[in-house]
C-alpha positions in Angstrom: 0.0 0.0 0.0 1.4 3.4 -0.9 2.0 6.3 1.4 -0.9 8.3 0.1 -3.3 5.4 0.6 -2.1 4.9 4.2 -2.6 8.6 4.9 -6.1 8.5 3.5 -6.8 5.3 5.5 -5.7 7.0 8.7 -7.9 10.0 7.9 -10.9 7.7 7.4 -10.1 5.9 10.7 -9.8 9.2 12.5 -13.2 10.2 11.1 -14.6 6.9 12.3 -13.3 7.7 15.8 -14.8 11.2 15.6 -18.1 9.7 14.6 -18.0 7.5 17.7 -17.2 10.6 19.9 -19.8 12.9 18.4 -22.5 10.4 17.4 -22.5 8.1 20.4 -24.5 5.0 19.5 -25.5 6.1 16.0 -21.9 7.2 15.4 -20.7 3.8 16.5 -23.0 2.2 13.9 -21.7 4.5 11.2 -18.1 3.7 12.2 -19.0 -0.1 11.9 -20.3 0.5 8.4 -17.1 2.4 7.4 -14.9 -0.2 8.9 -16.9 -2.9 7.2 -16.3 -1.1 3.9 -12.6 -1.1 4.6 -12.8 -4.8 5.4 -14.7 -5.5 2.2 -12.1 -3.7 0.1 -9.2 -5.4 1.9 -10.3 -9.1 2.0 -12.1 -11.8 -0.1 -15.1 -13.7 1.2 -13.6 -16.2 3.6 -11.2 -13.7 5.2 -13.9 -11.0 5.1 -16.2 -12.9 7.5 -13.2 -13.8 9.7 -12.8 -10.1 10.5 -16.4 -9.0 10.0 -18.0 -11.1 12.7 -15.8 -9.7 15.6 -16.3 -6.2 14.2 -20.1 -6.5 14.3 -20.1 -8.2 17.7 -17.7 -5.6 19.1 -19.7 -2.7 17.7 -23.0 -4.0 19.0 -21.5 -4.6 22.5 -19.9 -1.1 22.4 -23.3 0.4 21.4 -25.0 -1.5 24.2 -22.4 -0.3 26.7 -22.8 3.3 25.5 -26.5 3.0 26.0 -26.2 1.5 29.5 -23.6 3.9 30.7 -25.4 6.9 29.1 -28.6 5.9 30.9 -26.7 5.6 34.2 -25.0 9.0 33.7 -28.3 10.6 32.7 -26.6 12.2 29.7 -25.5 15.4 31.5 -24.6 18.5 29.5 -21.0 18.2 30.7 -20.5 14.9 29.0 -21.7 16.4 25.7 -19.2 19.3 26.0 -16.3 17.0 26.9 -16.9 14.9 23.9 -16.2 17.8 21.5 -13.1 18.7 23.5 -11.8 15.1 23.4 -12.5 14.7 19.7 -10.3 17.8 19.2 -7.6 16.0 21.3 -7.7 13.1 18.9 -7.5 15.4 15.9 -4.5 17.3 17.4 -2.9 14.0 18.2 -3.1 12.9 14.6 -0.8 15.8 13.6 1.3 16.4 16.7 3.1 14.3 19.2 0.9 13.1 22.0 2.5 15.3 24.7 2.1 18.4 22.6 -1.5 17.4 21.7 -2.4 17.0 25.4 -0.9 20.4 26.2 -2.7 22.1 23.3 -5.9 20.5 24.2 -5.6 21.5 27.9 -4.8 25.1 26.9 -7.5 25.5 24.2 -10.3 23.1 25.1 -9.7 21.9 28.7 -11.8 23.8 31.2 -11.5 21.7 34.4 -15.1 20.9 34.6 -16.0 19.1 37.8 -19.8 18.5 37.8 -20.5 17.3 41.3 -18.7 17.0 44.6 -19.2 13.2 45.1 -16.5 11.0 43.5 -19.0 8.4 42.2 -21.1 11.2 40.5 -18.0 12.6 38.9 -16.9 9.2 37.7 -20.3 8.4 36.2 -20.5 11.8 34.5 -17.2 11.1 32.8 -17.8 7.4 32.1 -19.6 7.9 28.7 -16.8 10.1 27.5 -14.1 7.6 28.6 -16.1 4.8 26.9 -16.3 6.8 23.7 -12.5 7.3 23.8 -11.9 3.6 24.3 -14.3 2.7 21.5 -12.7 5.2 19.1 -9.2 3.9 19.9 -10.4 0.3 19.4 -11.8 1.3 16.0 -8.6 2.9 14.9 -6.5 -0.1 16.0 -9.0 -2.6 14.4 -8.9 -0.6 11.2 -5.1 -0.6 11.1 -5.1 -4.4 11.7 -7.6 -4.8 8.8 -5.2 -3.3 6.4 -2.0 -4.9 7.7 
C-alpha cells in the first residue's frame, strides 16, 4: 500500500473515531459501516467474515455499553461538552506528538469541569466520554489491523 493510501486510510479511521465521539450510539453504527467497507475492500469472502463477525459483535457490544452507561450517567450536558473537546484532542494527536497534543488540548479546550462533589457522581458523569474514547481507539486499532 502506498504512502498516500495509508494517509487517507488513517484519515478515514480518525473520522470513524470522531463519529463515535460525536455520534455516540449512531456514530458507532456509522463507524462499523465504514470499517466494514474497509474490510470489504481489503479481503475476499472467507477472510472478510473472519474479520467482520468480531467487528459487528464488538460494535454491538460497544453500542450496548454506550446506551447503558449513558442511561446511568443521565446524559449530562457536561458529557456532551467534553466529547467535543476530546475529539479535538484526537485530531490534534493525529498531527502532533501526544504530549504536545495534550498540552494544546488543555490550553485550548480543557476547562477543568467538575460537575458534582461526590466521587461516584464525577466518575459516572465522565464514564460515557471515557467509553467513547476507548471505542474510538479500538476502532482505529482494528482498522489498522484490517489493512496490515
